[in-house]
N, C-alpha and C positions, 0 to 999 in steps of 0.2 A: 503494499500500499504506500509505503514511504517513497519507493522508487517511482511510483506512478505520480505521486505528488510533486516530486522533484522534476520529473519530466514535464508535467503540466506547468509548473512554475517557470521552467526553462523555456518552454514553448511560448508561454505567454509573454515572458521578457523579451524574447526574439521578436515576436510579432509587434510589440510596442515599439521596440527599437527600429524596426524596419519601417513601420508607419511613420515614426517621428522623423527618420532620416528622409524618407520620401517627401514628407510635408516640407521640411527645410529646403530640400532641393528644388521643389516646386516654387516655393516663395522666392528663392534666389533666381530662378529662371525668369519669373515674372518681373522682378526688379531689373534684371539685366535687359529684358525686352523693352521695358518702360524707358530706360536710359538710352538704349540704341534708337528707339523711336524718336525721342526728343532730340537727339543728335542729328538724325536723318532729316527730320522736318525742319530743324533750324538751319542746316547747311544747304537745303534745297530751296530756300525762300529767295526769289529773284530779287537782285538789286539793280535798278535801272540807272542809267547815266545819260544826261543830255548835254552834249557839247555846246550846241546852239539852240537853246530851248524854243525860241519863237519859230526858227526855221523848221526844227524837227517836228514841232507840234502842227505847223501848217501842212507839212508833207505827210504827217501821220506815221512817225517812226521813232524809235529810241536809238541813239547812236551806239550804246553798249548795254549789254545785260550779263550780270554775273550770277551764276547759280552754282553753289558749292565752290570747287576750284576751277570751274571753267568760265571763260568769259568769251562772249560772241561780240564782235565789233562790226557794225555795219560798214559798208563801203564808204571810204573817205574820198571826197572829190575836192578839187581846188576851188574853194569859195570863201567869200569874206563873211563877216558876222551877220549880214543881211541876207545871205544866200545867193549873192551875185557871183558869177564865175570870175576867177582871177587867173592871170597868166594865160590869157586866151592865145591859142596858137603855139604855145611853148610847152611841149610835153614834159621836157626835163624839169622845168620849174613847177609844173602841175604836180609831178611825182614828189618833188621835194615839199610842196605844200601838203600833200596827202600825208606823207610821213610825219610832218610837223604836228598835224592834227592827231594822228594815231599815237604819237608820243604823249601828247597831253592826256589822252584817255588812258594809256598804259600807266602813267604816273598817278593818275587818280586812284587806280587800284593797287598802287605800289609795285608795279611791274616795269619791265624793260623789254626791249626787243628780243632779249635772250629767252624770255618766257613764251614767245610766239611759237606755236606748234604748227600752224597752217596759215598760209598767206595766199589769197586768190587775187589776181590782178585781171581786170577787165580793161581793154584798150580799144580805141577806134582805129588805131594804126600800129599794128604789130612790129612793122619794120622800124619805125622810129622808137618804139619801146625797146626793142632789141638793141638799138644803137646806144640808148641812154641807160640801159639797165645796170651798167657797171656801178652806178651810184648806190645800188642796193648793198654793195660791199661796205659802204660807210655806215650803213644801218645795222646790218647783220655782221657783226665783227667776229663772232665766235663760230657761228654755223648758220646755214640757211634753213628755214622751216620747210616743211612739205608744202605743196600748193599746186595751183593750176593758173595758167595764163591763157586768156581767151581774147580773140579779137571779136568784137561786137559791132553790129551795124550802128549802134547809138547808145548813148547813156541818158541820164535824166534830162539834161539839157544839151543842145548841140554843141555848145563851147567846151564841154568836158571831153577830154581825150583819154583820161585814165581814172579808174576807181579801183581802190584797194581795200579789201576786207580781211579781217584777221580772226583767228581763233587762238586763245591763249589758255595755258594751264598754269595756275598760280599755285606753286608749292607751299605747303604749310610751313 
C-alpha cells in the first residue's frame, strides 16, 4: 500500500511540474510574440518626406518614404523650388542637380550614397547620358549600386532630360 501511495505521490508531483512548466513556457511565448509584434509594427510604420512640399502636393506624390530599414526615393529631376525646370538643354548639369536633391533626402534620413542599393536612371537621350555618366564616379566613391538605365520618350515636362530614383537600405 505504501508503495502505491509513493507512486501516486510521485505521479501527482510529476504531473503538477509538467503542467507548471508548460504554463510558464506558454506565458513566455506569449510575451515574446507580443514584443515581436510591437517591434514589427513600429518599424513598418511609413515615414514620408517632402523635399518641395508645395510642388509635391500639387503633383500628388511624396519624394521619399521610409519603411523599416528601406527608403524609396521618387525620381529626382532638375527643378527649382517652384517646380520650374532648370539647366534646360544641359544634361550634365541636370544630372548634378538631381544628385544634389537626392543627397538632401539621403541626409534627412542620416544616409549617404554608400547606402544606395538601387539606382534607376531615365533619360530622353541615352547617348548624351553615356557621355556624361562619368560624373557618377564622384557620387559613388566606394561602389556603384545595382540599377537600370532607360531611354524614354519623355519625362514629366519636356525640358527634363534625366530623372534618377533610388532605393536605400539604412543599416541600424
